[in-house]
GURO-545115 format. One record per residue (C-alpha): x, y, z. Coordinates in steps of 0.05 Angstrom, whole numbers, padded with zeros to 5 digits, always signed. Example, Ala and Ser with C-alpha at 12.3 -4.5 7.8 and 13.67 -1.06 7.14 Angstrom:
residues 2
+00246-00090+00156+00273-00021+00143
//
This chain:
residues 253
+02769+01422+01894+02730+01383+01835+02680+01325+01850+02703+01260+01830+02663+01237+01773+02623+01168+01780+02619+01116+01733+02554+01115+01696+02499+01060+01703+02518+01041+01624+02585+01025+01646+02564+00987+01706+02519+00937+01660+02569+00928+01611+02627+00910+01669+02562+00857+01695+02562+00834+01622+02633+00815+01610+02632+00786+01680+02569+00745+01655+02603+00727+01598+02656+00699+01624+02622+00659+01677+02585+00631+01628+02647+00606+01584+02671+00572+01651+02610+00541+01657+02602+00518+01584+02676+00492+01587+02656+00450+01645+02592+00420+01619+02624+00399+01552+02688+00378+01590+02647+00333+01634+02598+00310+01571+02659+00290+01533+02699+00245+01592+02632+00214+01611+02596+00199+01546+02612+00128+01520+02598+00148+01453+02658+00184+01447+02724+00148+01431+02791+00166+01463+02819+00210+01406+02751+00240+01397+02738+00253+01470+02809+00293+01464+02796+00328+01404+02730+00354+01434+02760+00374+01496+02820+00417+01459+02768+00448+01418+02722+00470+01478+02788+00498+01528+02818+00538+01465+02745+00564+01450+02740+00582+01514+02806+00612+01520+02802+00656+01459+02729+00681+01494+02768+00698+01568+02820+00739+01523+02759+00771+01492+02732+00795+01553+02799+00808+01580+02808+00855+01519+02747+00886+01525+02744+00908+01600+02810+00938+01599+02789+00976+01530+02723+01002+01576+02778+01017+01633+02824+01059+01579+02752+01089+01564+02732+01113+01617+02803+01142+01649+02801+01180+01581+02727+01209+01602+02754+01220+01672+02807+01263+01640+02756+01298+01594+02723+01323+01657+02787+01357+01700+02751+01417+01691+02788+01443+01624+02757+01513+01605+02779+01559+01550+02815+01616+01573+02784+01679+01578+02790+01729+01527+02834+01781+01567+02887+01714+01590+02898+01702+01514+02908+01765+01484+02962+01781+01545+02998+01720+01535+02988+01733+01450+03027+01801+01468+03077+01775+01512+03095+01724+01451+03109+01778+01403+03145+01829+01451+03195+01767+01458+03199+01758+01380+03205+01834+01373+03272+01831+01432+03295+01772+01385+03290+01798+01330+03316+01863+01358+03272+01909+01313+03239+01957+01354+03211+01983+01285+03175+01924+01262+03094+01927+01248+03062+01884+01305+03005+01883+01255+03047+01851+01208+03079+01802+01254+03012+01786+01290+02984+01764+01231+03040+01716+01220+03048+01685+01285+02971+01666+01280+02981+01628+01211+03046+01600+01235+03013+01568+01305+02944+01552+01262+02985+01511+01211+03030+01479+01271+02962+01446+01301+02945+01425+01230+02995+01382+01228+02991+01356+01298+02923+01337+01292+02941+01305+01232+03002+01262+01259+02960+01243+01316+02888+01238+01293+02857+01273+01346+02825+01341+01356+02854+01399+01384+02823+01446+01433+02856+01507+01438+02869+01566+01489+02849+01519+01537+02858+01528+01612+02855+01480+01677+02857+01513+01747+02871+01576+01725+02934+01554+01688+02934+01572+01606+02953+01527+01549+02958+01544+01478+02915+01480+01467+02906+01410+01496+02898+01339+01463+02864+01277+01496+02886+01202+01486+02856+01147+01525+02919+01141+01564+02948+01214+01575+02934+01292+01560+02981+01329+01518+02984+01398+01544+03014+01437+01474+03059+01506+01480+03075+01535+01417+03139+01593+01405+03160+01619+01345+03231+01633+01331+03273+01663+01283+03341+01649+01326+03364+01591+01345+03357+01601+01414+03298+01588+01475+03310+01634+01536+03315+01595+01595+03266+01642+01631+03215+01617+01581+03225+01543+01585+03224+01556+01666+03153+01588+01666+03126+01532+01612+03151+01478+01655+03126+01513+01721+03054+01517+01688+03054+01438+01671+03079+01419+01738+03022+01462+01767+02973+01433+01724+02986+01361+01748+02991+01384+01821+02919+01415+01813+02898+01347+01780+02930+01302+01831+02895+01350+01887+02828+01347+01846+02825+01262+01844+02838+01253+01783+02889+01211+01752+02911+01241+01690+02971+01231+01659+02992+01294+01636+03044+01310+01585+03077+01372+01554+03086+01379+01477+03134+01446+01461+03118+01462+01393+03172+01513+01357+03152+01544+01288+03224+01562+01257+03251+01606+01200+03323+01577+01207+03378+01549+01161+03402+01476+01177+03461+01497+01215+03410+01533+01264+03363+01480+01270+03419+01433+01293+03444+01483+01343+03378+01496+01372+03358+01423+01384+03429+01408+01413+03414+01471+01460+03340+01452+01484+03365+01374+01496+03417+01418+01552+03353+01453+01582+03307+01405+01588+03342+01339+01604+03341+01356+01684+03263+01361+01681+03219+01309+01708+03166+01323+01664+03143+01282+01610+03165+01332+01555+03161+01316+01480+03191+01377+01429+03174+01386+01359+03208+01431+01301+03165+01455+01246+03192+01498+01184+03148+01557+01175+03153+01554+01098+03150+01477+01099+03084+01484+01134+03061+01539+01082+03074+01496+01023+03030+01440+01052+02975+01473+01077+02979+01541+01039+02931+01554+00981
//
């Protein structure tokens, strides 16, 4: 079981600094309000103006301190997520998973004589272009071919509030076998369980990326079937469809 990470000294110092600033602001408010209330040199109107200004300044400073503490907390949460034991998947497991995906495509195409080398090249290019598009949209770098607790994913992406586990599929037909969906959901559930047992607070979600070569009718049919197949799951799932030709036009030279 993974050891829980401890806050660094710099994190503790930052928290103490924020607390010092907040306490100092409170003391200054009390001081200035006391001066304004007792000073004979201030008229009543001037006294209330000063009091209002000091209180507003203190509230603004307190709000800033709260925001900085909250921001630090989110960053620390993200740091913990990055220490969940994510590792690059071993080469043999990557190869086995890729071969399984290619066999699924061959079965779907009902094309036993398809050139595996050509299909391999197309699949790799399609996956790479889809990852490029995801990085552009989410403004974060992907870590490809990662595993946690021995559970493999095509990629992961870190955000301050959650970790996205990414799975890809290349479709020529408007259907994803239920067995494949069940297998993916089982893996994300196992990854969440591993994180919980490791004592880490990580909000895991699944991003299922489908690269297609379908017409509008086939795409609509695919979307409808996916809604039904994922409707019963309790896992936080996001599904993205990318057209392979559109990706090539956008990124290919």
